[in-house]
C-alpha positions as CSV (number, residue, x, y, z in Angstrom):
1,X,15.4,-20.1,-1.4
2,X,14.8,-21.2,2.2
3,X,11.8,-23.2,3.2
4,X,10.4,-20.2,5.0
5,X,10.7,-18.1,1.8
6,X,9.1,-20.9,-0.2
7,X,6.2,-21.0,2.2
8,X,5.7,-17.3,2.0
9,X,5.9,-17.4,-1.8
10,X,3.3,-20.3,-1.9
11,X,1.0,-18.3,0.4
12,X,1.3,-15.2,-1.8
13,X,0.7,-17.1,-5.0
14,X,-2.1,-19.4,-3.8
15,X,-3.9,-17.6,-1.0
16,X,-3.7,-13.9,-1.8
17,X,-5.8,-12.8,-4.7
18,X,-6.4,-9.6,-6.6
19,X,-9.5,-9.0,-4.6
20,X,-7.9,-9.2,-1.1
21,X,-7.0,-6.6,1.4
22,X,-3.8,-7.3,3.4
23,X,-1.8,-6.0,6.3
24,X,1.9,-6.2,7.0
25,X,2.7,-5.9,10.7
26,X,6.2,-5.6,12.0
27,X,7.8,-7.6,14.8
28,X,6.8,-5.0,17.4
29,X,3.1,-5.2,16.3
30,X,3.0,-1.9,14.4
31,X,1.2,-1.6,11.1
32,X,3.8,-1.4,8.4
33,X,1.7,-1.4,5.2
34,X,-1.7,-2.1,3.9
35,X,-2.5,-3.4,0.4
36,X,-5.8,-3.1,-1.4
37,X,-7.6,-5.1,-4.1
38,X,-6.3,-4.5,-7.5
39,X,-9.6,-2.9,-8.6
40,X,-10.3,-1.1,-5.4
41,X,-13.4,1.1,-5.9
42,X,-13.5,2.9,-2.6
43,X,-15.8,0.4,-0.8
44,X,-14.1,-0.9,2.3
45,X,-15.8,-3.6,4.4
46,X,-16.6,-2.7,8.0
47,X,-14.3,-5.4,9.3
48,X,-11.3,-4.0,7.4
49,X,-12.1,-0.6,8.9
50,X,-12.3,-2.1,12.4
51,X,-8.9,-3.7,12.0
52,X,-7.4,-0.5,10.7
53,X,-9.0,1.4,13.6
54,X,-7.4,-1.1,16.1
55,X,-4.1,-0.4,14.4
56,X,-4.5,3.4,15.0
57,X,-5.7,4.4,11.5
58,X,-8.6,6.8,12.0
59,X,-9.3,7.6,8.3
60,X,-8.9,4.2,6.5
61,X,-10.2,5.6,3.2
62,X,-7.2,7.9,3.0
63,X,-4.8,4.9,2.8
64,X,-6.0,3.8,-0.7
65,X,-3.3,5.9,-2.4
66,X,-0.6,5.9,0.3
67,X,2.1,3.5,1.3
68,X,2.9,3.3,5.0
69,X,6.4,2.8,6.2
């Protein structure tokens, strides 16, 4: 495993929890995927909605059961 892969693995294991939202953005700045908290109940904080809106997602609640590619 490279040091970059180790750093990513460490971040994932130490920094990302089951209660986090997350975004994967590709090298051109396009939204690639979004992940939701493990026990997502439908409540989405306004700041998450704002980020998704900036990324061109007009209906953020519809993403909870969809994987973007």
